C-alpha positions in Angstrom: 245.2 15.7 349.1 246.5 17.9 346.3 246.9 14.6 344.6 243.4 13.9 343.3 243.4 10.4 344.7 239.8 9.5 344.8 238.4 6.0 345.1 238.8 3.3 342.4 238.2 -0.4 342.2 241.2 -2.5 343.4 241.6 -4.2 340.0 241.7 -1.0 338.0 245.4 -0.7 338.4 247.3 -2.6 335.7 248.8 -5.7 337.3 246.7 -5.5 340.5 246.9 -8.9 342.2 244.0 -11.2 342.4 242.4 -11.1 345.8 243.3 -7.5 346.5 241.0 -5.6 348.9 237.6 -4.6 347.6 235.9 -1.3 348.0 237.1 2.3 347.9 240.8 1.5 347.8 243.6 3.0 345.7 246.0 0.4 344.4 249.5 1.5 343.3 252.6 -0.2 342.0 255.1 2.2 343.6 257.3 -0.7 344.8 256.8 -2.7 341.6 254.1 -4.7 343.3 250.4 -4.0 343.8 249.5 -2.6 347.2 247.3 -0.1 348.9 248.4 3.5 348.7 248.2 3.9 352.5 250.7 1.1 353.0 253.5 2.5 350.8 256.3 4.0 352.9 256.8 7.1 350.8 255.0 10.3 349.6 253.1 9.6 346.4 250.7 11.6 344.4 248.2 9.5 342.5 245.8 10.4 339.7 243.2 7.8 339.3 241.1 7.2 336.1 238.3 9.3 337.6 240.7 12.1 338.6 242.3 12.2 335.2 238.9 12.6 333.5 237.7 15.3 335.9 240.9 17.4 335.8 241.4 17.0 332.1 245.1 16.4 332.4 246.9 14.3 329.8 250.6 15.3 329.8 253.3 15.9 332.3 253.1 19.7 332.2 249.5 19.4 333.2 249.6 16.9 336.1 252.8 18.3 337.5 250.9 21.6 338.3 248.6 19.6 340.6 251.5 17.9 342.5 253.1 19.6 345.5 256.8 20.1 345.5 257.1 19.5 341.8 257.7 22.0 339.0 258.3 21.7 335.3 259.8 23.7 332.5 258.7 22.2 329.2 258.8 23.2 325.5 260.5 26.6 326.0 263.2 25.9 323.5 261.8 22.8 321.7 259.2 20.2 322.3 261.6 17.6 323.8 263.1 20.0 326.2 261.5 19.0 329.5 263.0 19.6 332.9 261.1 18.4 336.0 262.2 19.6 339.5 261.2 17.4 342.5 262.1 18.8 345.9 265.2 20.7 344.7 266.7 18.1 342.3 266.4 19.3 338.7 266.9 17.7 335.3 269.6 19.8 333.6 269.1 20.6 329.9 271.5 18.7 327.6 272.1 16.1 330.4 270.0 13.0 331.4 266.7 13.5 333.2 266.4 13.2 337.0 262.9 11.6 336.8 262.3 8.1 335.5 259.3 7.6 333.2 257.8 4.1 333.5 254.8 3.2 331.3 253.0 -0.1 331.9 256.1 -1.5 333.7 258.6 -0.4 331.0 261.3 2.3 331.6 261.6 4.9 328.9 265.0 6.5 328.4 264.6 9.6 326.3 263.8 12.9 328.0 261.8 13.9 325.0 259.2 11.3 325.9 258.5 12.9 329.3 255.8 15.3 328.0 254.3 13.2 325.2 250.9 11.4 325.1 251.4 7.9 326.4 248.1 6.4 325.2 244.8 5.9 327.0 245.7 6.8 330.5 244.2 4.9 333.5 246.5 5.9 336.4 249.5 8.1 337.1 251.7 7.8 340.2 254.4 10.4 341.0 257.0 9.2 343.4 259.3 11.6 345.1 262.9 11.0 346.2 265.5 8.6 344.7 263.8 5.6 343.0 266.8 4.2 341.1 267.0 1.1 343.3 263.5 0.1 342.2 263.0 1.8 338.8 266.5 2.2 337.3 268.5 4.9 335.8 267.7 8.6 336.0 265.3 8.3 338.9 267.4 10.4 341.3 264.6 12.9 342.0 261.7 10.5 341.6 259.6 8.5 339.1 256.5 8.9 337.1 254.6 5.6 336.8 251.9 5.5 334.2 249.3 2.8 333.5 247.3 2.8 330.3 244.2 0.9 329.3 244.7 -2.9 329.1 242.3 -4.8 326.9 239.6 -6.8 328.8 237.0 -9.4 327.8 234.4 -6.9 326.6 234.2 -4.3 323.9 234.7 -0.7 325.0 235.7 2.6 323.5 235.5 6.3 323.8 236.1 9.7 322.1 236.9 13.1 323.5 236.9 16.4 321.6 237.6 19.9 322.9 237.7 23.4 321.3 239.2 26.5 322.8 240.5 29.9 322.0 243.5 30.6 319.8 242.3 27.9 317.3 243.1 25.3 319.9 241.5 21.9 319.3 242.1 18.4 320.8 240.6 15.1 319.9 241.4 11.6 321.1 239.7 8.2 320.7 240.3 4.6 321.6 238.7 1.2 321.2 239.4 -1.9 323.2 238.2 -5.3 322.0 238.8 -9.0 322.9 240.2 -11.2 320.2 238.9 -14.7 320.8 239.0 -16.1 324.3 242.5 -15.3 325.3 243.6 -12.1 323.6 242.6 -8.4 323.3 243.7 -5.2 321.6 243.6 -1.5 322.3 243.9 1.0 319.4 244.1 4.7 320.2 244.9 8.0 318.6 245.1 11.7 319.4 245.4 15.0 317.6 245.9 18.5 318.9 246.6 21.9 317.3 246.9 25.5 318.5 247.9 28.9 317.2 249.5 29.5 320.6 249.3 32.6 322.8 251.7 34.9 321.2 252.1 36.5 317.7 255.1 37.5 315.6 254.6 41.2 315.1 257.2 41.4 312.3 256.0 38.5 310.3 252.4 39.2 311.3 251.8 35.5 312.0 251.2 33.0 314.7 254.7 31.5 314.5 255.8 31.9 318.1 254.3 29.0 320.0 252.0 27.3 317.5 252.0 23.5 317.5 250.3 20.5 315.8 250.7 17.0 317.2 249.2 13.6 316.2 249.9 10.2 317.5 248.6 6.6 317.1 249.2 3.7 319.5 248.3 0.1 319.9 248.4 -2.6 322.6 248.0 -6.3 322.1 247.7 -8.6 325.1 247.4 -12.4 324.9 247.3 -15.2 327.4 249.6 -17.9 326.2 248.3 -20.6 328.4 247.2 -20.4 332.1 250.4 -18.9 333.4 251.9 -16.7 330.6 250.9 -13.3 329.3 252.3 -11.4 326.3 252.0 -7.6 326.1 253.1 -5.9 322.9 252.8 -2.1 322.4 253.7 0.3 319.6 253.3 4.1 319.3 254.1 6.7 316.6 253.9 10.5 317.2 254.5 13.5 314.9 254.9 17.1 316.1 255.3 20.2 314.0 255.4 23.7 315.5 257.6 26.6 316.6 260.7 26.8 318.8 262.9 29.1 320.9 260.0 31.2 322.3 262.3 33.6 324.1 262.9 37.3 324.5 266.2 38.8 325.8 266.6 41.2 328.8 269.6 43.1 330.0 270.8 43.5 333.6 273.4 46.2 333.3 272.7 48.8 336.1 275.3 51.3 334.9 273.7 51.5 331.5 270.4 52.4 333.0 271.3 56.1 333.0 271.0 56.0 329.2 267.9 53.8 329.2 266.3 52.2 332.3 265.5 49.1 330.3 269.1 48.2 330.3 268.5 47.1 333.9 265.2 45.2 333.6 263.5 43.1 336.3 262.6 39.8 334.5 259.1 39.9 336.0 258.3 43.2 334.4 259.3 42.3 330.8 256.7 42.9 328.1 256.8 40.0 325.7 256.9 40.9 322.0 258.3 38.8 319.2 259.9 40.2 316.0 262.0 37.4 314.5 262.5 37.6 310.7 263.0 33.8 310.7 260.0 31.6 311.1 261.1 29.2 314.0 260.3 25.6 313.4 260.4 22.4 315.4 259.9 18.9 314.0 259.8 15.8 316.1 259.0 12.2 315.1 258.8 9.4 317.7 258.5 5.7 317.1 258.6 3.1 319.8 257.7 -0.6 320.1 257.9 -2.9 323.1 257.2 -6.4 324.2 256.7 -7.7 327.7 256.1 -11.3 328.9 255.1 -12.5 332.3 255.2 -16.2 333.3 254.1 -17.6 336.6 256.1 -20.5 338.0 255.1 -22.2 341.2 257.1 -19.9 343.5 258.2 -17.0 341.3 257.0 -14.8 338.5 259.4 -14.1 335.6 259.0 -10.8 333.8 261.0 -9.8 330.8 260.7 -6.9 328.4 262.4 -5.2 325.5 261.9 -1.7 324.2 263.1 0.1 321.0 262.5 3.8 320.6 263.6 6.4 318.1 263.1 10.2 318.5 264.2 12.5 315.7 264.1 16.2 316.4 265.2 19.4 314.7 264.6 23.1 315.0 265.4 26.3 313.1 265.3 29.8 314.6 266.9 33.2 314.6 270.3 33.4 316.1 271.9 35.2 319.1 275.0 36.7 317.7 274.1 40.3 316.9 275.3 42.3 319.9 278.9 41.2 319.4 279.1 42.2 315.8 279.6 38.7 314.4 277.9 39.6 311.1 278.5 43.3 310.9 282.3 43.6 310.3 283.5 41.9 307.0 287.0 40.7 307.0 287.4 40.3 303.2 285.7 37.0 302.5 282.8 36.8 300.2 280.6 35.2 302.9 281.4 37.9 305.5 280.9 40.7 303.0 277.6 39.2 302.0 276.5 38.8 305.6 277.6 42.3 306.5 275.8 43.7 303.4 272.6 41.8 304.3 272.8 43.1 307.8 273.4 46.7 306.7 270.6 46.4 304.2 268.0 45.0 306.6 269.1 47.5 309.3 268.7 50.5 306.9 265.3 49.2 305.8 264.1 48.8 309.4 265.5 52.0 310.9 263.1 53.0 313.6 261.2 49.8 313.6 259.9 49.4 317.2 261.5 46.4 319.0 261.7 45.6 322.6 263.6 48.3 324.6 266.5 48.8 325.0 266.8 47.4 321.5 267.0 50.1 318.8 267.5 49.9 315.1 269.5 52.9 314.0 270.8 53.9 310.6 274.1 52.0 311.3 274.3 48.2 311.9 277.3 48.8 314.2 276.3 47.9 317.8 275.8 50.9 320.2 279.0 50.4 322.2 281.1 51.3 319.2 278.8 54.0 317.7 276.5 55.4 320.4 275.2 58.2 318.2 274.2 56.4 315.0 274.6 52.7 315.9 272.0 50.1 316.7 271.3 48.0 319.8 270.7 44.5 318.6 269.2 41.8 320.6 268.8 38.2 319.5 265.7 37.1 317.6 265.4 40.4 315.8 263.7 41.5 312.6 267.1 42.2 311.0 269.5 39.7 309.5 272.3 40.8 311.9 271.7 38.0 314.4 272.1 35.2 311.9 270.3 31.8 312.0 270.5 28.6 314.0 269.7 25.0 313.2 269.8 22.2 315.8 269.2 18.5 315.8 268.7 16.0 318.5 268.5 12.4 317.2 268.4 9.4 319.6 267.6 5.8 319.2 267.9 3.3 322.0 267.2 -0.4 322.7 266.7 -1.6 326.3 265.8 -4.8 328.0 265.1 -6.1 331.5 264.6 -9.5 333.1 263.5 -10.1 336.7 262.1 -12.8 338.9 259.8 -11.9 341.8 258.3 -14.0 344.6 254.6 -14.8 344.2 253.8 -17.2 347.1 252.6 -14.6 349.6 253.8 -14.8 353.2 255.8 -12.2 355.1 258.7 -12.0 352.7 258.5 -10.7 349.1 261.6 -10.2 346.9 262.8 -9.7 343.4 266.1 -10.0 341.4 266.9 -8.8 337.9 269.2 -7.3 335.3 269.0 -4.5 332.8 270.7 -3.4 329.6 270.5 -0.2 327.6 272.2 0.9 324.4 271.8 4.6 323.4 273.0 6.2 320.1 272.6 9.9 320.1 273.7 12.7 317.7 273.4 16.4 318.6 274.2 19.4 316.4 274.1 23.1 316.9 274.8 25.2 313.8 275.0 29.0 313.5 274.7 30.5 310.1 274.7 33.9 308.4 271.2 35.3 307.5 271.5 36.4 303.8 267.7 36.7 303.5 267.3 33.2 302.2 266.0 31.5 305.3 267.6 28.5 306.9 269.1 25.7 304.9 268.6 22.6 307.1 272.1 21.2 306.9 274.5 21.3 309.9 277.2 22.6 307.5 276.8 24.9 304.6 279.9 26.2 302.8 280.8 29.8 302.4 279.3 30.1 298.9 275.8 28.9 300.0 272.8 31.1 300.8 273.1 30.3 304.5 276.8 29.9 305.2 277.7 28.2 308.5 279.8 30.3 310.9 279.9 27.9 313.9 279.2 24.2 314.3 279.0 21.7 317.2 278.2 18.2 316.1 278.8 15.1 318.3 277.9 11.4 318.2 277.4 9.8 321.6 277.2 6.1 322.4 276.2 4.7 325.8 276.0 1.2 327.1 274.3 0.6 330.5 274.5 -2.5 332.5 272.7 -3.0 335.8 271.7 -5.6 338.3 269.2 -5.1 341.0 267.2 -6.7 343.8 264.9 -5.9 346.6 263.3 -7.6 349.6 260.3 -6.5 351.8 259.6 -8.2 355.1 256.6 -8.0 357.3 258.1 -8.3 360.8 254.7 -8.0 362.4 251.3 -7.0 361.0 252.2 -3.5 362.1 255.8 -3.3 360.9 257.3 -3.7 357.5 260.9 -3.1 356.4 262.4 -3.1 352.9 265.8 -3.0 351.3 266.6 -2.5 347.6 269.9 -2.4 345.8 271.0 -1.6 342.3 274.4 -1.3 340.7 274.8 0.6 337.5 277.7 0.8 335.0 277.5 3.3 332.2 280.1 3.2 329.5 279.9 6.4 327.5 281.9 7.7 324.5 281.7 10.6 322.1 283.0 11.3 318.6 283.3 14.7 317.1 281.7 15.1 313.6 282.7 18.6 312.8 284.6 18.9 309.5 287.9 20.7 309.4 286.8 24.0 307.9 287.4 27.7 308.3 284.8 30.1 309.8 284.3 32.6 306.9 283.4 35.3 309.5 286.2 35.1 312.0 288.9 33.3 310.1 289.2 30.7 312.8 288.0 27.1 312.8 284.3 26.3 312.2 284.3 24.8 315.8 286.0 27.1 318.3 287.2 24.1 320.2 289.4 23.1 317.2 291.5 26.2 317.9 293.1 24.3 320.8 294.0 21.2 318.8 292.2 18.4 317.0 289.1 17.1 318.8 289.6 13.4 319.3 287.2 10.8 320.7 286.5 10.6 324.4 285.3 7.8 326.6 284.5 7.5 330.3 282.8 4.9 332.6 280.5 6.0 335.4 279.5 3.5 338.2 277.2 3.7 341.2 275.6 1.5 343.8 272.1 2.7 344.7 270.7 1.4 348.0 267.2 2.2 349.4 265.8 1.4 352.8 262.2 1.8 353.8 260.1 1.3 356.9 256.4 1.4 357.7 254.9 1.2 361.2 251.1 1.1 361.8 250.4 3.5 364.7 246.7 2.7 364.5 244.6 0.8 362.0 244.2 4.0 360.0 247.5 5.9 360.6 251.0 4.8 359.4 254.4 6.2 360.2 256.9 5.8 357.3 260.6 6.5 356.6 262.9 5.9 353.7 266.5 6.7 352.7 268.2 6.2 349.4 271.0 7.1 347.1 270.2 8.7 343.7 272.5 8.6 340.7 272.7 10.4 337.3 275.6 9.5 334.9 278.1 12.1 333.9 278.8 12.9 330.3 280.5 15.1 327.7 280.3 18.7 326.8 281.3 19.9 323.3 285.0 19.2 323.3 287.0 22.4 323.7 284.3 24.1 325.9 286.7 24.4 328.8 289.3 26.3 326.7 286.7 28.5 325.0 285.2 29.6 328.4 288.6 30.2 329.9 289.9 32.3 326.9 286.7 34.2 326.2 285.8 35.1 329.8 288.4 34.3 332.5 291.4 35.6 330.5 289.5 38.5 328.9 287.3 39.9 331.6 288.7 38.3 334.8 285.8 35.9 335.7 286.5 32.7 337.6 284.3 30.2 335.7 285.4 26.5 335.6 284.0 24.3 332.9 285.1 20.8 332.1 284.8 19.0 328.8 283.7 15.9 330.8 281.1 16.7 333.5 280.9 14.5 336.6 278.2 12.1 337.7 275.6 13.4 340.1 274.8 11.5 343.3 272.3 12.4 346.1 271.5 11.0 349.5 267.9 11.6 350.5 266.0 10.9 353.7 262.2 11.2 354.2 259.9 10.5 357.2 256.2 11.1 357.6 252.8 10.1 358.8 249.9 9.3 356.5 246.4 8.0 357.2 242.7 8.6 357.5 240.4 10.1 360.1 236.7 10.3 360.8 235.8 7.1 359.0 237.9 8.0 356.0 236.3 11.3 355.6 239.7 13.0 355.9 243.0 11.7 354.6 246.3 13.3 355.2 250.1 12.9 354.6 252.7 14.9 356.5 256.4 14.4 355.5 259.7 16.0 356.1 262.8 15.4 353.9 266.5 16.1 353.7 268.7 15.7 350.6 272.4 16.2 350.1 273.5 16.4 346.4 277.1 16.0 345.2 278.1 17.3 341.8 274.6 18.5 340.9 274.5 18.9 337.1 273.5 22.3 335.9 273.0 23.8 332.4 274.9 26.9 331.4 274.4 29.1 328.4 277.4 31.3 327.2 277.1 34.0 324.5 280.1 35.9 323.1 282.1 36.8 320.1 282.6 33.1 319.5 278.9 32.6 319.0 277.0 30.5 321.6 278.0 27.6 323.8 275.8 25.1 325.7 277.5 23.2 328.5 276.7 21.2 331.6 278.6 22.2 334.8 278.7 20.6 338.2 277.7 22.3 341.5 279.9 20.5 344.0 277.5 20.3 347.0 273.9 21.3 347.5 271.7 20.7 350.6 267.9 20.7 350.4 265.4 20.2 353.2 261.8 20.8 353.5 258.3 19.7 354.6 255.1 18.8 352.8 251.5 18.4 354.0 248.6 17.1 352.0 244.9 17.0 353.1 241.8 15.7 351.5 238.4 16.1 353.2 234.9 15.1 352.2 232.6 17.8 353.5 229.4 16.1 352.5 228.9 13.2 350.1 229.8 14.6 346.7 231.8 17.6 347.9 235.5 17.3 348.5 238.1 19.9 349.3 241.8 19.3 349.0 245.0 21.2 349.5 248.8 20.8 350.0 251.8 22.9 350.8 255.4 22.2 350.2 258.2 24.3 351.7 261.7 23.8 350.4 265.0 25.3 351.6 268.2 24.9 349.7 271.7 26.1 349.8 274.8 25.7 347.6 277.5 24.6 350.0 280.4 24.3 347.5 280.8 25.3 343.8 284.2 25.3 342.2 282.5 26.1 338.9 281.4 29.5 340.3 282.8 30.1 343.8 280.9 33.3 344.3 277.6 31.4 344.3 278.2 29.5 347.6 275.3 30.3 349.9 272.8 30.7 347.1 269.8 28.6 346.5 269.5 25.5 344.3 268.5 26.6 340.7 265.1 25.9 339.3 263.8 25.2 342.9 260.7 27.0 344.0 260.7 28.2 347.6 257.2 26.7 348.1 254.2 25.4 346.2 250.6 25.6 347.4 247.8 23.6 345.9 244.2 24.4 346.8 241.1 22.8 345.2 237.6 21.6 345.4 235.4 19.2 343.5 231.6 18.9 343.7 229.5 16.2 342.1 225.8 17.0 342.5 223.0 14.8 341.1 220.7 16.8 338.8 218.6 13.9 337.5 218.7 10.1 337.7 220.9 10.0 334.6 223.4 12.7 335.1 225.3 14.9 337.6 226.6 18.4 337.8 230.4 18.3 338.2 232.5 21.3 339.2 236.2 21.4 339.9 238.6 24.2 340.7 242.4 24.0 341.1 244.6 26.9 342.3 248.3 26.5 342.2 250.7 29.0 343.8 254.4 28.6 342.8 256.9 30.4 345.1 259.9 32.5 344.1 262.4 30.7 341.9 266.0 31.3 340.9 267.1 29.7 337.6 270.8 30.1 337.9 273.5 29.7 340.6 274.4 33.4 340.1 271.7 35.3 342.1 272.5 38.4 344.1 276.0 38.3 342.8 277.4 41.1 340.6 279.4 39.7 337.7 281.7 41.2 335.0 280.4 40.8 331.4 281.9 41.0 327.9 280.9 44.7 328.0 283.3 45.1 331.0 286.1 44.1 328.6 284.9 45.9 325.5 284.1 49.3 326.9 287.6 50.4 327.9 288.8 50.0 324.3 285.7 51.4 322.6 285.0 54.9 321.5 283.4 55.5 324.9 286.6 54.6 326.8 284.7 53.8 330.0 286.1 51.9 332.9 285.4 48.2 332.9 283.1 48.1 335.9 280.5 50.1 334.0 279.8 46.9 332.0 279.2 44.7 335.1 275.9 43.0 335.5 273.6 42.6 338.6 271.5 39.5 338.6 269.4 40.2 341.7 266.5 41.0 339.4 266.4 37.6 337.7 264.4 35.7 340.4 260.9 34.7 339.1 258.4 36.1 341.6 255.6 33.9 343.1 252.5 33.5 340.9 249.2 31.7 341.1 247.2 30.0 338.4 243.5 29.1 338.7 241.9 26.4 336.5 238.2 25.8 336.5 236.0 23.1 335.0 232.2 23.0 335.1 229.8 20.7 333.3 227.5 17.7 333.2 228.4 14.1 333.4 226.3 11.1 332.6 227.1 7.4 332.9 228.9 7.4 329.6 229.1 11.0 328.5 230.2 14.5 329.6 230.1 18.1 328.4 232.4 20.4 330.2 233.3 24.1 330.0 236.8 24.9 331.2 239.0 27.9 331.8 242.8 27.5 332.0 244.5 30.3 334.0 241.1 31.9 334.6 242.6 35.1 336.2 244.9 35.5 333.2 248.0 35.7 335.5 251.1 36.6 333.5 254.2 34.7 334.7 257.5 33.4 333.5 258.0 29.9 332.3 261.8 30.0 332.4 264.6 32.5 332.8 268.1 31.5 331.4 270.7 34.0 332.5 273.7 34.2 330.2 275.8 35.7 332.9 278.8 36.9 331.0 276.5 38.3 328.2 274.9 40.7 330.7 271.4 39.5 330.4 268.9 36.7 330.3 266.7 34.8 327.9 263.0 34.8 329.0 260.1 32.5 328.1 256.5 33.4 329.0 253.9 31.1 330.6 250.5 30.4 329.2 247.7 32.9 329.3 244.0 32.6 329.9 242.1 30.2 327.6 238.4 29.3 327.6 237.1 26.1 326.0 234.5 23.3 325.9 235.0 19.5 326.0 232.7 16.7 325.0 233.3 13.1 325.7 231.5 9.8 325.1 232.3 6.2 326.1 230.7 2.9 325.4 
């Protein structure tokens, strides 16, 4: 299988029941109970403790690449920006995740936690399809179930250190010890640092994708009598690095006669970075949880509570230059200063080589107004003309769950429970003028400051979630199991605008463009959904199972920056004749998913396989849109009314000879937008962020060299198929240039400024990872190569359709390194 699900002892999984089967069996908790992987009526990818060690994976962006039908975009804008796509359902930026993260039985609720270290890993399960009925909110596409080291009755520990190119270092360590007869503790920590793959040519520094992270975690488990267990955990993590690792590309075919780079295929873009602002990203995470299990005679009571707090901010260059936000003073001191700074930096950098078609001429006026002497400015430039940006994402939440589950055995097992969650979140996006003083890290700076604010979005969100759930699984015969799970969620959400009433010193309008249409008052909305799930397993033979499941997925709606609908309508629909519908409140997303397949083992377990087909219908799919214009920038979530997804997946794992395994998987996904009132021209296009296919191929060899150690080699090759990142695909679209050109000095007809987005599909790419080394009973030394063939590929493409271009982020390059580990 592409899932490296090799053998493990039955009790290795946290919470495995006493009396579970012995031998080479993989125990999972996919249905919130311990059972054999082969008996679970669903497609699951499992990374056991041994597989985690031999693949070297530690975070979501690493193990997702080994999972068929799953792709990820992580850290392109900021560290907490993680979007996982499972079989066509994607987590929209600025909305809730579509994938639940469950660590040691506790659901985590902040998307920023998806790609963080979670402690000393022991097993990872990736479940595909709607899992909300079992695992709760934001599990519409699936769930990631993580188990970490639980203290035992003996002392153990370990340390792992690696060093690689680009000043890339990692270190982690843990120690687990009993405390007396009935308690134990695990203490762990990790540290990583890298200069990144790319360099800032203007600042002559490694400030594009550098990062430094450290974390500490602890787990205390105590037996409070014969029937009660207390499990307390705490974790703190600190990240410091860069942000907004993007270039811009244009897709204006009628401009290509002047310069072919105005019509650039995103796959051919040469990445160079020239920002005059050092981009930064700071993130601090603290979380603490407590879980208690008590066994009564007939049921087990489980209750837990979690508090988490994630504080995140970033600074970077802005995106406003091409529409002259800081190049035309209107008489205010701030606008004059900004224009003067822009003119000065432009004059000083005339002829400086930036990404084509960018050009720094001797006049800061953009090219469409002065084609002879003007400049073509892109965002993230070495000049001050694009301004600055400062963003915050601050979220704290407290959640709790209580449930009772049967523990008497027999053909029927069941559980009932309730859940509560409180989220307090503040977000802010501030644009400022670059006067050469850097970024002042305040959301609002007045016109007399060294970094005056020209646009501000700042909102305070509150969410209360209430849910009840239950499930029952019944063994009709030894060969037939059926299951039913139900969950009902109520999400009360509200938002309060925090932007002060102030004038934008550069446009003369309000500091928040939405205020031009009236005061921005508070908003509230309630989203409700019943999530059922049905499952069936039938044993065709002792070694082969047929399975089927169906379920409803749910993701709550929410709020865009108030006034977004009016801004988009005025700036685009009324000005250039587009037909874009954005709402200040975006709708909840629901999905109906069916899966059926066959899994099993052949040839005395030498070959294991899993073949599945699936169909999903998604209503009101949430989708992130990015708008750039004279008003600055705008981030919104829209709804795609109806999307259909269907596909097939096949996994195979074979032991050729003892010690030599080969494994592979292929996932094929077809998708189609059936209805989209937000952008009607996109009906018939594919679901965004969904790869047409993924192919995983790999092999692992363990060969004894001596009595005390083995030679271990592992290779993993992942091919990711073509991927669209927007609903607009082969569709031509008018842009702001279409409206500006007729009134400019060029006096060209509007269609000359139309864009063609057929060249924004990411092409298929393959990445080969190789690990080779020696492994003893309690030590290893391993050489590794990530992206051995040095394949250049795109991590993400964000089209800003009415801007006439896209923002592009590159994937990782080749990196060689060595790892040393020791356990006791």
